[in-house]
C-alpha positions in Angstrom: 0.0 0.0 0.0 1.0 3.7 -0.2 3.1 5.6 2.2 0.8 8.7 2.1 -2.4 9.4 3.9 -5.4 10.5 1.8 -6.7 14.0 2.0 -10.0 15.4 0.8 -9.9 16.9 -2.5 -11.8 19.8 -4.1 -12.2 20.6 -7.8 -13.0 24.2 -8.4 -14.7 25.0 -11.8 -15.2 28.4 -12.9 -16.2 30.6 -15.9 -16.2 34.3 -16.5 -19.2 36.7 -16.3 -19.7 39.4 -18.8 -18.3 41.9 -16.2 -14.9 40.3 -16.4 -14.8 40.4 -20.2 -16.0 44.1 -20.1 -13.6 45.2 -17.4 -10.6 47.4 -18.3 -7.0 45.9 -18.1 -6.5 47.7 -15.0 -9.6 46.4 -13.3 -8.7 42.8 -14.4 -5.3 43.3 -12.6 -7.2 44.4 -9.4 -9.8 41.4 -9.8 -6.9 39.0 -10.3 -4.9 40.3 -7.3 -8.1 39.9 -5.2 -8.4 36.4 -6.6 -4.9 35.4 -5.7 -5.3 36.9 -2.2 -8.4 34.7 -1.5 -6.4 31.7 -2.6 -3.6 32.6 -0.2 -6.4 32.6 2.6 -7.2 29.2 1.4 -3.7 28.0 2.0 -3.7 29.6 5.5 -6.8 27.5 6.3 -4.8 24.3 5.5 -5.7 24.0 1.7 -3.0 22.9 -0.6 -3.1 23.8 -4.4 -2.4 20.7 -6.5 -2.9 22.2 -10.0 -4.6 24.7 -12.2 -5.7 24.6 -15.7 -7.0 27.3 -18.1 -9.2 26.0 -20.9 -7.6 27.6 -24.0 -10.0 25.8 -26.3 -12.6 28.7 -26.4 -12.2 32.4 -26.9 -14.7 35.4 -26.8 -17.8 36.0 -24.7 -18.7 33.5 -22.1 -21.2 30.9 -23.2 -23.6 28.8 -21.2 -22.1 26.8 -18.4 -18.8 25.8 -20.0 -16.0 26.3 -17.6 -13.0 28.5 -18.4 -10.6 27.5 -15.6 -10.2 24.7 -13.1 -8.1 24.2 -9.9 -7.6 21.1 -7.7 -7.0 21.5 -4.0 -6.4 19.1 -1.0 -8.6 20.5 1.7 -8.5 19.6 5.5 -12.3 18.7 5.6 -15.4 19.0 3.3 -16.8 21.4 6.0 -14.3 24.1 5.1 -15.7 24.6 1.6 -18.4 27.2 2.7 -15.7 29.1 4.5 -13.5 29.1 1.4 -16.3 30.5 -0.8 -17.8 33.0 1.5 -15.1 35.7 0.5 -16.0 35.0 -3.1 -19.6 35.6 -2.5 -19.0 38.5 -0.1 -22.5 38.8 1.0 -21.5 41.1 4.0 -19.5 43.5 1.8 -16.2 42.9 3.6 -14.1 42.4 0.6 -12.5 45.2 -1.6 -13.7 43.5 -4.6 -16.8 41.0 -4.7 -15.4 38.4 -7.0 -18.8 36.8 -7.6 -19.6 39.7 -9.9 -16.8 38.4 -12.1 -16.7 34.7 -11.8 -19.1 31.8 -11.2 -17.6 28.9 -9.3 -18.7 25.4 -8.7 -17.0 22.9 -6.5 -16.8 19.2 -6.4 -15.5 17.5 -3.2 -14.4 14.0 -2.8 -11.6 11.7 -1.9 -8.8 10.2 -3.9 -9.2 6.8 -5.7 -6.3 5.3 -3.7 -6.1 2.0 -5.6 -5.6 3.9 -8.9 -3.1 6.4 -7.5 -1.2 3.5 -5.9 -1.1 1.5 -9.1 0.0 4.4 -11.2 2.6 5.7 -8.7 0.8 9.0 -8.0 -0.1 11.6 -7.4 2.8 13.0 -9.2 4.2 16.7 -9.3 3.4 18.5 -12.4 6.1 19.6 -14.8 7.6 22.8 -13.6 7.1 25.8 -15.8 9.9 26.5 -18.4 11.3 22.8 -18.0 9.8 21.4 -21.2 
């Protein structure tokens, strides 16, 4: 068997709202900085970023429910998900930027398939940027 203990995992699927598309480059920089800040807070709550992926197969205006970006996280417990998303929703107006105005997010929470990971020698580290 493996020498690691399994963690809960969370997939975050997201897509852009029209307000992101219509934002100026300066505003997008501000939104992106707030987005990164929230993810740093996720890390402070014990979450670990595993991977990100930007869907480059579509361009232009958002359409339907097709996701534009994804991330996978290890999380300490499924109960933390609401706490992670609250700053994105920002229903209390505590954040400098209410990210829910610019992004739609969905989460999927589950556990690893240990047999598969064990058989395939994973999870493995991704290729570092600039090494291929």
